C-alpha positions as CSV (number, residue, x, y, z in Angstrom):
1,M,17.9,203.0,107.0
2,A,17.8,201.7,103.5
3,Q,18.5,198.1,102.8
4,D,21.1,197.0,100.3
5,P,19.1,195.7,97.3
6,D,21.7,192.9,96.8
7,Q,21.0,191.4,100.2
8,F,17.8,189.7,101.4
9,G,15.8,191.2,104.3
10,D,15.2,188.0,106.2
11,E,16.4,184.4,106.4
12,R,13.2,183.0,104.7
13,E,13.8,185.0,101.6
14,Q,17.4,183.9,101.5
15,D,16.4,180.3,101.8
16,I,13.9,180.6,99.0
17,A,16.6,182.2,96.8
18,L,19.1,179.4,97.5
19,N,16.5,176.7,96.8
20,T,15.4,178.2,93.5
21,H,19.1,178.6,92.5
22,A,19.4,174.8,93.1
23,L,16.6,174.2,90.7
24,D,18.3,176.1,87.8
25,M,18.9,173.7,84.9
26,V,22.6,173.3,84.0
27,V,24.4,171.1,81.5
28,L,25.4,167.8,83.1
29,P,29.2,167.6,82.9
30,G,29.8,164.8,80.4
31,G,26.2,165.1,79.3
32,S,26.9,166.2,75.8
33,V,26.3,163.3,73.5
34,A,26.4,162.9,69.7
35,N,23.1,161.2,69.2
36,E,19.6,161.3,70.6
37,S,19.4,157.6,71.4
38,E,22.4,157.8,73.8
39,A,20.8,160.9,75.4
40,D,17.5,159.1,75.9
41,I,19.3,156.2,77.6
42,I,21.1,158.6,80.0
43,R,17.8,160.5,80.7
44,G,16.1,157.1,81.4
45,V,18.8,156.3,84.0
46,L,18.4,159.7,85.6
47,D,14.6,159.4,85.6
48,A,14.7,156.0,87.1
49,N,16.7,157.5,90.0
50,G,14.3,160.4,90.5
51,I,16.4,163.1,88.9
52,P,14.5,165.3,86.4
53,S,16.3,166.2,83.2
54,L,15.9,168.1,79.9
55,L,17.3,167.4,76.5
56,S,18.4,170.3,74.4
57,R,19.9,170.5,70.9
58,Q,21.8,173.2,69.2
59,N,19.6,173.5,66.1
60,Q,22.0,176.1,64.6
61,F,24.9,173.7,65.1
62,P,23.8,170.1,64.7
63,N,27.4,168.8,64.9
64,L,27.4,169.8,68.6
65,G,24.9,167.1,69.3
66,F,22.7,167.1,72.4
67,E,23.0,168.3,75.9
68,I,21.4,166.9,79.0
69,R,20.4,169.4,81.6
70,V,19.7,168.6,85.3
71,P,18.9,170.8,88.3
72,R,22.0,172.5,89.7
73,G,21.3,170.9,93.1
74,K,21.3,167.4,91.6
75,V,24.5,167.6,89.4
76,V,26.8,165.7,91.7
77,E,24.2,162.9,92.3
78,A,23.4,162.8,88.5
79,E,27.1,162.5,87.7
80,Q,27.5,159.6,90.1
81,I,24.5,157.7,88.8
82,V,25.6,158.1,85.2
83,R,29.2,157.0,86.1
84,E,27.8,153.9,87.9
85,A,25.6,153.0,84.9
86,L,28.5,153.4,82.5
87,A,30.7,151.2,84.7
88,A,28.1,148.5,85.0
89,G,27.8,148.3,81.2
90,P,25.2,146.9,78.9
91,E,25.2,143.5,80.7
92,A,23.8,145.1,83.9
93,A,21.1,146.9,81.8
94,A,20.0,143.6,80.2
95,A,19.9,141.9,83.6
96,A,17.9,144.7,85.1
97,E,15.4,144.6,82.2
98,A,15.1,140.8,82.5
99,E,14.4,141.2,86.2
100,T,11.5,143.6,85.5
101,E,10.0,141.1,83.1
102,K,9.6,138.3,85.6
């Protein structure tokens, strides 16, 4: 009996497909920023929390700014980390930097 090409033959193949899907890089909601320095700060926060990210720019449309991309499986965690960093503000960043210099 022929197998449907849209379905996987066994569970292992299905798990691999789901895991690779979670690694697809997608635009972080709220991750579109106007300047590169702001994007670098957000990427630094993500990197410090173990979330890989990519920075992309629309060269054809520079007015659209920069986009930060994260793995699909880490979007929710990345959003939470960025939200917490924004809520903490620059004072928390300065305090954290001072702590690392001790």
